[in-house]
DSSP file (Angstrom, degrees, kcal/mol; ACC not computed):
  #  RESIDUE AA STRUCTURE BP1 BP2  ACC     N-H-->O    O-->H-N    N-H-->O    O-->H-N    TCO  KAPPA ALPHA  PHI   PSI    X-CA   Y-CA   Z-CA
    1    1 A M              0   0    0      0, 0.0     2,-0.3     0, 0.0    33,-0.1   0.000 360.0 360.0 360.0 158.0  119.5  106.9   93.4
    2    2 A A        -     0   0    0     28,-0.2     2,-0.6     2,-0.0    36,-0.4  -0.997 360.0-122.8-147.7 148.2  120.5  103.2   93.5
    3    3 A V        -     0   0    0     -2,-0.3     2,-0.2    34,-0.2    32,-0.1  -0.835  36.6-155.2 -89.8 125.4  119.0   99.8   93.4
    4    4 A R        -     0   0    0     -2,-0.6     2,-0.3    30,-0.4    49,-0.1  -0.592  23.5 -94.6 -99.8 160.9  120.0   97.9   96.5
    5    5 A E        -     0   0    0     -2,-0.2     2,-0.5    47,-0.2    -1,-0.1  -0.587  37.8-129.8 -73.1 131.8  120.3   94.2   97.1
    6    6 A V        -     0   0    0     -2,-0.3    46,-0.2    84,-0.1     2,-0.2  -0.741  22.1-126.2 -84.7 126.7  117.1   92.7   98.6
    7    7 A K        -     0   0    0     44,-3.8     2,-0.2    -2,-0.5     3,-0.1  -0.492  25.8-132.6 -72.4 140.6  117.9   90.5  101.6
    8    8 A M    >   -     0   0    0     -2,-0.2     3,-2.3     1,-0.1     6,-0.2  -0.608  32.1 -78.3 -97.6 155.5  116.5   87.0  101.5
    9    9 A F  T 3  S+     0   0    0     82,-2.8    -1,-0.1     1,-0.3    83,-0.0  -0.190 118.9  42.6 -46.6 134.9  114.6   85.1  104.1
   10   10 A G  T 3  S+     0   0    0      1,-0.4    -1,-0.3    -3,-0.1     5,-0.0   0.061  79.2 123.1 106.8 -22.8  117.0   83.7  106.6
   11   11 A D    X   -     0   0    0     -3,-2.3     3,-2.0     1,-0.1     4,-0.5  -0.585  66.5-132.3 -70.7 129.3  119.0   87.0  106.9
   12   12 A P  G >  S+     0   0    0      0, 0.0     3,-1.3     0, 0.0     4,-0.2   0.776 101.3  68.6 -56.5 -28.5  119.0   88.0  110.5
   13   13 A V  G >  S+     0   0    0      1,-0.3     3,-0.7     2,-0.2   125,-0.1   0.787  95.6  57.0 -62.0 -25.3  118.0   91.6  109.7
   14   14 A L  G <  S+     0   0    0     -3,-2.0    -1,-0.3     1,-0.2     4,-0.1   0.668 107.4  46.2 -80.4 -16.5  114.6   90.3  108.5
   15   15 A S  G <  S+     0   0    0     -3,-1.3     2,-0.4    -4,-0.5    -1,-0.2   0.220  97.7  87.3-109.1  14.4  113.8   88.8  111.9
   16   16 A T  S <  S-     0   0    0     -3,-0.7   122,-0.4    -4,-0.2     2,-0.1  -0.936  83.5-112.9-115.3 134.8  114.9   91.7  114.0
   17   17 A A        -     0   0    0     -2,-0.4   120,-0.2   120,-0.3   119,-0.1  -0.445  37.6-120.8 -64.5 135.0  112.6   94.6  114.9
   18   18 A A        -     0   0    0    118,-3.2    38,-0.3    -2,-0.1    -1,-0.1  -0.414  23.2-114.2 -77.7 153.4  113.8   97.8  113.3
   19   19 A S  B     -a   56   0A   0     36,-2.6    38,-2.1    -2,-0.1    53,-0.1  -0.595  34.2 -99.2 -86.9 147.0  114.8  100.9  115.3
   20   20 A P        -     0   0    0      0, 0.0     2,-0.4     0, 0.0    -1,-0.1  -0.336  39.1-111.6 -61.4 145.8  112.8  104.2  115.1
   21   21 A V        +     0   0    0     36,-0.3     3,-0.1     1,-0.2    35,-0.0  -0.647  39.4 169.4 -78.2 133.3  114.2  106.9  112.9
   22   22 A K        +     0   0    0     -2,-0.4     2,-0.6     1,-0.2    -1,-0.2   0.633  60.2  64.1-115.0 -26.5  115.5  109.8  114.8
   23   23 A D        -     0   0    0      2,-0.0     2,-0.3     4,-0.0    -1,-0.2  -0.903  63.5-174.5-109.3 118.0  117.4  111.8  112.2
   24   24 A F        +     0   0    0     -2,-0.6     2,-0.3    89,-0.1    89,-0.2  -0.716  35.7  65.8-104.9 156.7  115.3  113.2  109.3
   25   25 A G  S  > S-     0   0    0     87,-2.0     4,-2.3    -2,-0.3     5,-0.2  -0.961  93.0 -14.5 137.6-152.5  116.6  115.0  106.2
   26   26 A K  H  > S+     0   0    0     -2,-0.3     4,-2.2     1,-0.2     5,-0.2   0.864 127.0  50.0 -63.0 -42.2  118.7  114.4  103.1
   27   27 A S  H  > S+     0   0    0      1,-0.2     4,-1.8     2,-0.2    -1,-0.2   0.886 112.9  47.8 -67.9 -35.5  120.3  111.1  104.0
   28   28 A L  H  > S+     0   0    0      2,-0.2     4,-2.4     1,-0.2    -2,-0.2   0.896 110.0  52.6 -68.3 -39.8  116.9  109.7  104.9
   29   29 A Q  H  X S+     0   0    0     -4,-2.3     4,-2.6     1,-0.2    -2,-0.2   0.878 107.2  52.8 -62.9 -37.0  115.5  111.0  101.7
   30   30 A R  H  X S+     0   0    0     -4,-2.2     4,-2.6     2,-0.2   -28,-0.2   0.906 108.5  50.2 -63.9 -41.1  118.3  109.2   99.8
   31   31 A L  H  X S+     0   0    0     -4,-1.8     4,-2.5     2,-0.2    -2,-0.2   0.935 111.1  48.5 -60.9 -46.1  117.4  106.0  101.6
   32   32 A V  H  X S+     0   0    0     -4,-2.4     4,-2.5     2,-0.2    -2,-0.2   0.920 111.6  49.6 -60.2 -44.5  113.7  106.4  100.6
   33   33 A D  H  X S+     0   0    0     -4,-2.6     4,-2.4     1,-0.2    -1,-0.2   0.913 111.6  48.6 -62.0 -42.8  114.7  107.1   97.0
   34   34 A D  H  X S+     0   0    0     -4,-2.6     4,-2.6     1,-0.2   -30,-0.4   0.893 110.7  51.7 -63.3 -39.4  116.9  104.0   96.9
   35   35 A M  H  X S+     0   0    0     -4,-2.5     4,-2.9     2,-0.2    -2,-0.2   0.913 109.5  48.9 -64.9 -42.2  114.1  101.9   98.4
   36   36 A L  H  X S+     0   0    0     -4,-2.5     4,-2.6     2,-0.2    -2,-0.2   0.925 112.5  48.4 -62.8 -44.0  111.7  103.2   95.7
   37   37 A D  H  X S+     0   0    0     -4,-2.4     4,-2.5     2,-0.2    -2,-0.2   0.912 113.3  47.6 -61.0 -42.7  114.2  102.4   93.0
   38   38 A T  H  X S+     0   0    0     -4,-2.6     4,-2.1   -36,-0.4    -2,-0.2   0.921 112.2  48.8 -65.3 -44.9  114.8   98.9   94.4
   39   39 A M  H  X>S+     0   0    0     -4,-2.9     5,-2.4     2,-0.2     4,-1.0   0.924 113.1  48.1 -60.4 -45.2  111.0   98.2   94.8
   40   40 A D  H ><5S+     0   0    0     -4,-2.6     3,-0.7     1,-0.2    -2,-0.2   0.930 111.0  49.9 -61.8 -46.2  110.4   99.3   91.2
   41   41 A E  H 3<5S+     0   0    0     -4,-2.5    -1,-0.2     1,-0.2    -2,-0.2   0.865 114.0  45.7 -61.0 -36.8  113.3   97.2   89.8
   42   42 A A  H 3<5S-     0   0    0     -4,-2.1    -1,-0.2    -5,-0.2    -2,-0.2   0.580 111.4-120.7 -84.7 -10.3  112.0   94.2   91.7
   43   43 A G  T <<5 +     0   0    0     -4,-1.0    -3,-0.2    -3,-0.7     2,-0.1   0.808  61.5 145.5  77.3  29.9  108.4   94.8   90.6
   44   44 A G      < -     0   0    0     -5,-2.4    -1,-0.2    -6,-0.2     3,-0.1  -0.411  52.9-143.8 -95.0 173.0  107.0   95.1   94.1
   45   45 A V  S    S+     0   0    0      1,-0.3    17,-2.4    -2,-0.1     2,-0.3   0.414  85.9  15.5-110.2  -5.3  104.2   97.2   95.7
   46   46 A G  E     -B   61   0B   0     15,-0.3     2,-0.3    -7,-0.1    -1,-0.3  -0.982  57.7-172.1-161.9 158.0  106.0   97.7   99.0
   47   47 A L  E     -B   60   0B   0     13,-2.0    13,-2.6    -2,-0.3     2,-0.3  -0.935  13.4-146.5-157.6 131.9  109.5   97.5  100.6
   48   48 A A  E >   -B   59   0B   0     -2,-0.3     3,-1.7    11,-0.2     4,-0.4  -0.743  27.4-118.5 -98.5 149.9  110.7   97.8  104.1
   49   49 A A  G > >S+     0   0    0      9,-2.8     5,-2.2     7,-0.3     3,-1.8   0.841 112.3  60.0 -57.9 -36.1  114.1   99.3  104.9
   50   50 A N  G > 5S+     0   0    0      6,-0.3     3,-1.3     1,-0.3    -1,-0.3   0.744  90.8  70.7 -67.8 -18.2  115.3   96.1  106.6
   51   51 A Q  G < 5S+     0   0    0     -3,-1.7   -44,-3.8     1,-0.3    -1,-0.3   0.687 105.7  39.3 -69.3 -15.9  114.7   94.2  103.3
   52   52 A I  G < 5S-     0   0    0     -3,-1.8    -1,-0.3    -4,-0.4    -2,-0.2   0.132 132.1 -91.2-116.6  19.1  117.7   96.1  102.0
   53   53 A G  T < 5S+     0   0    0     -3,-1.3     2,-0.7     1,-0.2    -3,-0.2   0.525  88.6 121.1  93.9   6.5  119.7   95.8  105.2
   54   54 A F      < -     0   0    0     -5,-2.2     2,-2.2    -6,-0.1     4,-0.2  -0.909  50.9-153.0-107.1 112.4  118.8   99.0  107.1
   55   55 A A        +     0   0    0     -2,-0.7   -36,-2.6    -5,-0.1     2,-0.3  -0.339  55.3 121.0 -82.9  58.9  117.2   98.2  110.5
   56   56 A L  B    S-a   19   0A   0     -2,-2.2     2,-2.0   -38,-0.3    -6,-0.3  -0.918  75.7-108.4-122.8 148.5  115.2  101.4  110.5
   57   57 A R  S    S+     0   0    0    -38,-2.1    15,-3.6    -2,-0.3     2,-0.3  -0.515  74.4 121.8 -80.3  78.8  111.4  101.9  110.7
   58   58 A V  E     + C   0  71B   0     -2,-2.0    -9,-2.8    13,-0.2     2,-0.3  -0.999  32.2 174.0-138.9 135.2  110.9  103.0  107.0
   59   59 A F  E     -BC  48  70B   0     11,-2.0    11,-2.5    -2,-0.3     2,-0.3  -0.992  13.4-155.0-139.8 155.8  108.7  101.6  104.3
   60   60 A V  E     -BC  47  69B   0    -13,-2.6   -13,-2.0    -2,-0.3     2,-0.3  -0.844  14.5-176.0-120.0 159.7  107.8  102.6  100.7
   61   61 A F  E     -BC  46  68B   0      7,-2.3     7,-2.2    -2,-0.3   -15,-0.3  -0.986  20.6-171.8-153.2 159.0  104.8  101.6   98.7
   62   62 A D  E     + C   0  67B   0    -17,-2.4     2,-0.3    -2,-0.3     5,-0.2  -0.649  40.9 118.6-154.7  91.4  103.2  102.0   95.3
   63   63 A C  E >   + C   0  66B   0      3,-2.2     3,-1.3    -2,-0.2    -2,-0.0  -0.992  62.8  22.2-155.8 155.0   99.6  100.7   95.0
   64   64 A H  T 3  S-     0   0    0     -2,-0.3    -1,-0.1     1,-0.3     3,-0.1   0.875 128.7 -62.4  54.1  41.1   96.1  102.0   94.2
   65   65 A N  T 3  S+     0   0    0      1,-0.2     2,-0.5    -3,-0.1    -1,-0.3   0.755 114.5 116.3  57.8  26.7   97.8  105.0   92.3
   66   66 A L  E <   -C   63   0B   0     -3,-1.3    -3,-2.2     2,-0.0     2,-0.4  -0.992  40.6-180.0-127.4 124.6   99.3  106.1   95.6
   67   67 A R  E     +C   62   0B   0     -2,-0.5     2,-0.3    -5,-0.2    -5,-0.2  -0.974  26.6  93.6-126.5 135.2  103.1  106.1   95.9
   68   68 A G  E     -C   61   0B   0     -7,-2.2    -7,-2.3    -2,-0.4     2,-0.3  -0.960  53.1 -97.2 177.7-157.7  105.1  107.2   98.9
   69   69 A H  E     -C   60   0B   0     -2,-0.3     2,-0.4    -9,-0.2    -9,-0.2  -0.970  14.8-150.2-150.0 158.5  106.9  106.3  102.1
   70   70 A V  E     -C   59   0B   0    -11,-2.5   -11,-2.0    -2,-0.3     2,-0.4  -0.995   7.9-154.1-137.6 131.2  106.2  106.3  105.8
   71   71 A I  E    S-CD  58 110B   0     39,-2.8    39,-1.8    -2,-0.4   -13,-0.2  -0.872  81.1  -1.5-103.5 135.7  108.8  106.8  108.6
   72   72 A N  E    S-     0   0B   0    -15,-3.6    -1,-0.2    -2,-0.4   -14,-0.1   0.934  92.4-160.2  51.6  54.2  108.1  105.3  112.0
   73   73 A P  E     -     0   0B   0      0, 0.0     2,-0.4     0, 0.0    36,-0.2  -0.308  20.9-178.0 -71.6 147.0  104.7  103.9  110.9
   74   74 A V  E     - D   0 108B   0     34,-2.1    34,-3.0     2,-0.0     2,-0.3  -0.983  10.6-164.2-137.2 130.6  101.9  102.9  113.2
   75   75 A W  E     - D   0 107B   0     -2,-0.4     2,-0.4    32,-0.2    32,-0.2  -0.874   7.5-168.4-119.9 154.0   98.7  101.5  111.8
   76   76 A H  E     - D   0 106B   0     30,-2.3    30,-2.4    -2,-0.3     2,-0.1  -0.996  27.3-113.8-135.9 140.1   95.2  100.9  113.3
   77   77 A A  E     - D   0 105B   0     -2,-0.4     2,-0.7    28,-0.2    28,-0.3  -0.449  17.6-147.2 -69.8 144.3   92.3   98.9  111.9
   78   78 A R        -     0   0    0     26,-3.1     3,-0.2     3,-0.1    26,-0.2  -0.913  69.7 -22.8-111.1  99.9   89.2  100.8  110.8
   79   79 A G  S    S-     0   0    0     -2,-0.7    25,-0.1     1,-0.2    24,-0.0  -0.325  82.7 -81.3  90.3-177.4   86.4   98.5  111.6
   80   80 A E  S    S+     0   0    0     -2,-0.1    -1,-0.2    -3,-0.1     2,-0.1   0.480  78.8 125.2-105.3  -6.7   86.3   94.7  111.9
   81   81 A Q        -     0   0    0     -3,-0.2    22,-2.7    21,-0.1    23,-0.5  -0.332  41.4-163.1 -64.8 132.2   86.2   93.7  108.3
   82   82 A L  E     -F  102   0C   0     20,-0.3     2,-0.4    21,-0.1    20,-0.2  -0.747   6.3-156.2-110.1 160.2   88.9   91.2  107.3
   83   83 A Q  E     -F  101   0C   0     18,-3.0    18,-2.8    -2,-0.3     2,-0.5  -0.990   3.8-154.1-132.9 143.9   90.2   90.2  103.9
   84   84 A T  E     +F  100   0C   0     -2,-0.4     2,-0.3    16,-0.2    16,-0.2  -0.985  31.1 150.3-117.3 127.6   92.0   87.1  102.8
   85   85 A G  E     -F   99   0C   0     14,-2.0    14,-2.6    -2,-0.5     2,-0.4  -0.954  49.0 -86.3-150.7 166.9   94.3   87.4   99.8
   86   86 A I  E     -F   98   0C   0     -2,-0.3     2,-0.3    12,-0.2    10,-0.0  -0.636  44.9-171.6 -80.8 128.6   97.4   85.9   98.2
   87   87 A E  E     +F   97   0C   0     10,-2.9    10,-2.0    -2,-0.4     2,-0.3  -0.883  10.1 177.6-118.6 153.1  100.6   87.6   99.4
   88   88 A G        -     0   0    0     -2,-0.3     2,-0.3     8,-0.2     8,-0.2  -0.786  15.4-141.8-135.8-177.3  104.2   87.3   98.3
   89   89 A C    >   -     0   0    0      6,-0.5     3,-1.8     3,-0.5     6,-0.3  -0.982  19.5-134.7-154.9 137.1  107.4   89.0   99.3
   90   90 A L  T 3  S+     0   0    0     -2,-0.3   -84,-0.1     1,-0.3    -1,-0.1   0.753 110.6  55.7 -63.1 -22.5  110.5   90.2   97.5
   91   91 A S  T 3  S+     0   0    0      1,-0.2   -82,-2.8   -83,-0.1    -1,-0.3   0.444 110.9  44.4 -88.7  -0.4  112.5   88.6  100.3
   92   92 A V  S X  S-     0   0    0     -3,-1.8     3,-1.6   -84,-0.2    -3,-0.5  -0.528  84.7-162.4-139.3  67.9  110.9   85.2   99.6
   93   93 A P  T 3  S+     0   0    0      0, 0.0    69,-0.1     0, 0.0     3,-0.1  -0.220  71.3  15.3 -60.6 139.0  110.9   84.8   95.8
   94   94 A G  T 3  S+     0   0    0      1,-0.2     2,-0.5    -5,-0.1    -4,-0.1   0.430  99.0 109.3  83.7  -0.7  108.5   82.2   94.4
   95   95 A V    <   +     0   0    0     -3,-1.6    -6,-0.5    -6,-0.3     2,-0.3  -0.942  36.2 156.8-114.6 124.8  106.5   81.7   97.6
   96   96 A R        +     0   0    0     -2,-0.5    -8,-0.2    -8,-0.2   -10,-0.1  -0.966   5.1 151.0-140.2 154.8  103.0   83.0   97.8
   97   97 A G  E     -F   87   0C   0    -10,-2.0   -10,-2.9    -2,-0.3     2,-0.2  -0.976  45.9 -70.7-175.8 166.5  100.0   82.1   99.9
   98   98 A P  E     +F   86   0C   0      0, 0.0    48,-0.4     0, 0.0     2,-0.4  -0.464  43.5 177.5 -74.0 135.9   96.8   83.3  101.5
   99   99 A V  E     -F   85   0C   0    -14,-2.6   -14,-2.0    -2,-0.2     2,-0.5  -0.999  21.7-138.7-136.8 135.2   97.0   85.7  104.5
  100  100 A T  E     +F   84   0C   0     44,-0.6     2,-0.3    -2,-0.4   -16,-0.2  -0.833  34.5 156.6 -97.6 130.6   94.1   87.3  106.4
  101  101 A R  E     -F   83   0C   0    -18,-2.8   -18,-3.0    -2,-0.5     2,-0.1  -0.880  48.6 -73.8-141.6 170.5   94.5   90.9  107.3
  102  102 A H  E     -F   82   0C   0     -2,-0.3   -20,-0.3   -20,-0.2    28,-0.1  -0.445  34.6-144.9 -66.8 143.4   92.3   93.9  108.1
  103  103 A N  S    S+     0   0    0    -22,-2.7    20,-1.5     1,-0.2     2,-0.4   0.796  82.4  35.3 -82.5 -29.7   90.5   95.4  105.1
  104  104 A D  E    S+ E   0 122B   0    -23,-0.5   -26,-3.1    18,-0.2     2,-0.3  -0.991  70.1 162.6-131.0 128.4   90.7   99.0  106.2
  105  105 A V  E     -DE  77 121B   0     16,-2.8    16,-2.7    -2,-0.4     2,-0.4  -0.938  29.5-142.1-138.3 160.9   93.5  100.7  108.1
  106  106 A V  E     -DE  76 120B   0    -30,-2.4   -30,-2.3    -2,-0.3     2,-0.5  -0.998  19.2-163.4-120.4 130.7   94.9  104.1  108.9
  107  107 A C  E     -DE  75 119B   0     12,-3.0    12,-2.7    -2,-0.4     2,-0.3  -0.961   6.0-171.7-116.6 127.8   98.7  104.5  109.0
  108  108 A T  E     +DE  74 118B   0    -34,-3.0   -34,-2.1    -2,-0.5     2,-0.3  -0.843  28.1 105.9-115.6 156.9  100.3  107.4  110.7
  109  109 A G  E     - E   0 117B   0      8,-1.9     8,-2.4    -2,-0.3     2,-0.3  -0.924  58.2 -73.4 172.5-147.5  104.0  108.4  110.7
  110  110 A W  E     -DE  71 116B   0    -39,-1.8   -39,-2.8    -2,-0.3     2,-0.1  -0.909  30.3-119.9-136.5 161.4  106.2  111.0  109.1
  111  111 A D    >   -     0   0    0      4,-2.3     3,-2.2    -2,-0.3   -41,-0.1  -0.416  48.7 -87.2 -91.8 179.3  107.8  111.8  105.8
  112  112 A A  T 3  S+     0   0    0      1,-0.3   -87,-2.0    -2,-0.1   -83,-0.2   0.687 128.7  54.2 -64.7 -18.2  111.6  112.0  105.3
  113  113 A L  T 3  S-     0   0    0    -89,-0.2    -1,-0.3     2,-0.1   -89,-0.1   0.405 122.4-103.2 -95.1   2.4  111.6  115.6  106.2
  114  114 A G  S <  S+     0   0    0     -3,-2.2    -2,-0.1     1,-0.3   -90,-0.0   0.630  72.8 142.9  89.2  14.1  109.9  115.0  109.5
  115  115 A R        -     0   0    0      1,-0.1    -4,-2.3     0, 0.0    -1,-0.3  -0.735  53.8-113.2 -88.5 135.8  106.4  116.2  108.6
  116  116 A P  E     +E  110   0B   0      0, 0.0     2,-0.3     0, 0.0    -6,-0.3  -0.322  40.3 177.6 -66.1 148.6  103.5  114.2  110.0
  117  117 A L  E     -E  109   0B   0     -8,-2.4    -8,-1.9    -6,-0.0     2,-0.3  -0.978  18.2-160.4-147.4 160.4  101.3  112.2  107.6
  118  118 A A  E     -E  108   0B   0     -2,-0.3     2,-0.4   -10,-0.2   -10,-0.2  -0.995   5.7-167.5-142.2 139.6   98.4  109.8  107.7
  119  119 A I  E     -E  107   0B   0    -12,-2.7   -12,-3.0    -2,-0.3     2,-0.5  -0.996   8.8-155.0-129.0 129.2   97.2  107.4  105.0
  120  120 A R  E     -E  106   0B   0     -2,-0.4     2,-0.4   -14,-0.2   -14,-0.2  -0.917  24.0-179.5-101.0 128.0   93.9  105.6  104.9
  121  121 A G  E     -E  105   0B   0    -16,-2.7   -16,-2.8    -2,-0.5     2,-0.3  -0.964  13.8-179.5-131.1 145.6   94.1  102.4  103.0
  122  122 A S  E >   -E  104   0B   0     -2,-0.4     3,-1.3   -18,-0.2     4,-0.4  -0.923  59.2  -4.8-133.1 163.3   91.7   99.6  102.0
  123  123 A G  T 3> S+     0   0    0    -20,-1.5     4,-2.3    -2,-0.3     5,-0.2  -0.332 134.0   3.9  59.0-127.6   92.1   96.4  100.1
  124  124 A L  H 3> S+     0   0    0      1,-0.2     4,-2.8     2,-0.2    -1,-0.3   0.873 134.4  52.2 -60.6 -40.9   95.6   96.1   98.6
  125  125 A L  H <> S+     0   0    0     -3,-1.3     4,-2.5     2,-0.2    -1,-0.2   0.914 110.2  48.7 -64.8 -41.3   97.0   99.3  100.2
  126  126 A A  H  > S+     0   0    0     -4,-0.4     4,-2.2   -23,-0.3    -2,-0.2   0.919 112.7  48.9 -61.3 -43.1   95.8   98.1  103.6
  127  127 A R  H  X S+     0   0    0     -4,-2.3     4,-2.6     1,-0.2    -2,-0.2   0.920 111.0  50.4 -61.6 -44.6   97.4   94.7  103.0
  128  128 A C  H  X S+     0   0    0     -4,-2.8     4,-2.8     2,-0.2     5,-0.3   0.927 109.6  50.1 -60.9 -47.2  100.6   96.4  101.9
  129  129 A I  H  X S+     0   0    0     -4,-2.5     4,-2.4     1,-0.2     5,-0.2   0.938 114.1  44.6 -58.1 -48.5  100.8   98.6  105.0
  130  130 A Q  H  X S+     0   0    0     -4,-2.2     4,-2.1     1,-0.2    -1,-0.2   0.901 113.7  50.3 -64.4 -41.4  100.3   95.7  107.3
  131  131 A H  H  X S+     0   0    0     -4,-2.6     4,-1.9     2,-0.2    -2,-0.2   0.928 113.6  44.6 -61.9 -46.9  102.8   93.5  105.5
  132  132 A E  H  X S+     0   0    0     -4,-2.8     4,-1.9     2,-0.2    -2,-0.2   0.884 112.3  50.3 -71.0 -38.2  105.5   96.2  105.5
  133  133 A V  H  X S+     0   0    0     -4,-2.4     4,-1.2    -5,-0.3    -1,-0.2   0.883 106.9  56.6 -66.5 -35.9  105.0   97.1  109.2
  134  134 A D  H ><>S+     0   0    0     -4,-2.1     5,-2.9    -5,-0.2     3,-0.9   0.940 104.6  52.6 -55.7 -46.4  105.2   93.4  110.0
  135  135 A H  H ><5S+     0   0    0     -4,-1.9     3,-2.1     1,-0.3    -2,-0.2   0.929 106.5  52.3 -53.6 -46.0  108.6   93.5  108.3
  136  136 A L  H 3<5S+     0   0    0     -4,-1.9  -118,-3.2     1,-0.3    -1,-0.3   0.724 108.4  51.5 -66.5 -20.1  109.7   96.4  110.5
  137  137 A D  T <<5S-     0   0    0     -4,-1.2  -120,-0.3    -3,-0.9    -1,-0.3   0.367 123.3-106.3 -93.1   3.1  108.6   94.3  113.5
  138  138 A G  T < 5S+     0   0    0     -3,-2.1     2,-0.5  -122,-0.4    -3,-0.2   0.718  77.9 133.6  80.6  22.3  110.7   91.3  112.3
  139  139 A I      < -     0   0    0     -5,-2.9    -1,-0.2    -6,-0.2     2,-0.2  -0.924  43.9-150.9-112.2 123.6  107.7   89.3  111.2
  140  140 A M    >   -     0   0    0     -2,-0.5     3,-1.8    -3,-0.1     4,-0.3  -0.629  27.8-114.0 -89.1 152.2  107.6   87.6  107.8
  141  141 A F  G >  S+     0   0    0      1,-0.3     3,-1.6    -2,-0.2     4,-0.3   0.737 109.6  71.1 -60.8 -24.8  104.3   87.0  106.1
  142  142 A M  G >  S+     0   0    0      1,-0.3     3,-1.5     2,-0.2    -1,-0.3   0.818  88.3  64.2 -62.7 -28.4  104.5   83.2  106.4
  143  143 A R  G <  S+     0   0    0     -3,-1.8    -1,-0.3     1,-0.3    -2,-0.2   0.704  98.1  56.0 -67.0 -17.5  103.9   83.6  110.1
  144  144 A R  G <  S+     0   0    0     -3,-1.6   -44,-0.6    -4,-0.3    -1,-0.3   0.482  91.2  97.0 -90.5  -4.3  100.4   85.0  109.3
  145  145 A M  S <  S-     0   0    0     -3,-1.5   -46,-0.1    -4,-0.3     2,-0.0  -0.442  87.7 -94.3 -82.7 157.1   99.5   81.9  107.2
  146  146 A E     >  -     0   0    0    -48,-0.4     4,-2.8    -2,-0.1     3,-0.3  -0.374  46.0-105.0 -62.6 152.5   97.4   79.0  108.5
  147  147 A S  H  > S+     0   0    0      1,-0.2     4,-2.2     2,-0.2     5,-0.1   0.865 117.8  46.7 -53.2 -47.8   99.7   76.2  109.8
  148  148 A D  H  > S+     0   0    0      1,-0.2     4,-1.6     2,-0.2    -1,-0.2   0.877 114.8  47.1 -67.3 -36.0   99.3   73.8  106.9
  149  149 A V  H  > S+     0   0    0     -3,-0.3     4,-2.4     2,-0.2    -2,-0.2   0.886 110.1  53.5 -70.5 -39.0   99.8   76.6  104.3
  150  150 A R  H  X S+     0   0    0     -4,-2.8     4,-2.7     1,-0.2    -2,-0.2   0.900 106.2  53.1 -61.9 -40.5  102.9   77.8  106.2
  151  151 A K  H  X S+     0   0    0     -4,-2.2     4,-1.9    -5,-0.2    -1,-0.2   0.908 109.7  48.3 -61.5 -41.6  104.3   74.3  106.1
  152  152 A E  H  X S+     0   0    0     -4,-1.6     4,-2.0     2,-0.2    -2,-0.2   0.911 111.3  50.6 -63.2 -42.2  103.9   74.2  102.3
  153  153 A A  H  X S+     0   0    0     -4,-2.4     4,-2.1     1,-0.2    -2,-0.2   0.912 109.8  49.6 -62.6 -42.7  105.5   77.6  102.0
  154  154 A M  H  X S+     0   0    0     -4,-2.7     4,-2.5     1,-0.2    -1,-0.2   0.862 108.1  53.6 -66.4 -34.7  108.5   76.5  104.1
  155  155 A A  H  X S+     0   0    0     -4,-1.9     4,-1.4     2,-0.2    -1,-0.2   0.894 108.1  50.8 -65.0 -39.1  108.9   73.4  102.0
  156  156 A K  H  X S+     0   0    0     -4,-2.0     4,-0.9     2,-0.2    -2,-0.2   0.899 109.7  50.7 -63.7 -40.1  109.0   75.7   98.9
  157  157 A I  H >< S+     0   0    0     -4,-2.1     3,-1.1     1,-0.2     6,-0.3   0.950 108.9  49.9 -62.5 -48.7  111.7   77.8  100.5
  158  158 A R  H 3< S+     0   0    0     -4,-2.5    -1,-0.2     1,-0.3    -2,-0.2   0.790 113.8  47.0 -62.0 -26.9  113.8   74.8  101.4
  159  159 A A  H 3< S+     0   0    0     -4,-1.4    -1,-0.3    -5,-0.2    -2,-0.2   0.592  90.0 108.2 -88.5 -12.0  113.5   73.6   97.7
  160  160 A A  S <X S-     0   0    0     -3,-1.1     4,-2.1    -4,-0.9     3,-0.4  -0.379  71.3-133.1 -72.5 143.2  114.3   77.0   96.2
  161  161 A D  H  > S+     0   0    0      1,-0.2     4,-1.6     2,-0.2    -1,-0.1   0.893 106.8  57.1 -59.6 -41.7  117.6   77.5   94.5
  162  162 A W  H  4 S+     0   0    0      1,-0.2    -1,-0.2     2,-0.2     4,-0.2   0.829 109.2  46.6 -62.6 -30.4  118.2   80.9   96.3
  163  163 A W  H >4 S+     0   0    0     -3,-0.4     3,-1.6    -6,-0.3    -1,-0.2   0.900 108.7  53.6 -75.9 -41.8  117.8   79.0   99.6
  164  164 A K  H 3< S+     0   0    0     -4,-2.1    -2,-0.2     1,-0.3    -1,-0.2   0.768 100.6  62.8 -64.0 -25.6  120.2   76.2   98.7
  165  165 A E  T 3<        0   0    0     -4,-1.6    -1,-0.3     1,-0.2    -2,-0.2   0.622 360.0 360.0 -75.1 -12.0  122.8   78.8   97.8
  166  166 A K    <         0   0    0     -3,-1.6    -1,-0.2    -4,-0.2    -2,-0.1   0.507 360.0 360.0 -70.0 360.0  123.0   80.0  101.4
């Protein structure tokens, strides 16, 4: 396993929709293992493959005592209840803000060996699923913020040392 470099906001891979995974097996499992190691090292609760430069529909997660991965994820809301909470992102260090998302979701997909799976998540896990699938669609969490909050977030990004180094 290996810890990979997390791509930062502004990298084109983060604004491009990821491609569906077609080949399952050992190399995909190695990618998942590397993603879990990278997420753990960075202290995150989720990580999408494009955040480490792989434009594939894969994400990993570790929240609510549930740890795993989903290949080619698709999520659906369960009910109409929404939640607003503070989100951050490993690809946008130092920037956090309120985002409204569905409170309960079901996510379907496959594991690295091609076996079907389904996860029902609420609260933080539901937020994580939606956040990571957004990444795979090329959408950063700031786009889900209210306009005035998004402007503040973008100002923080422009002032950040990691942004100035680009």
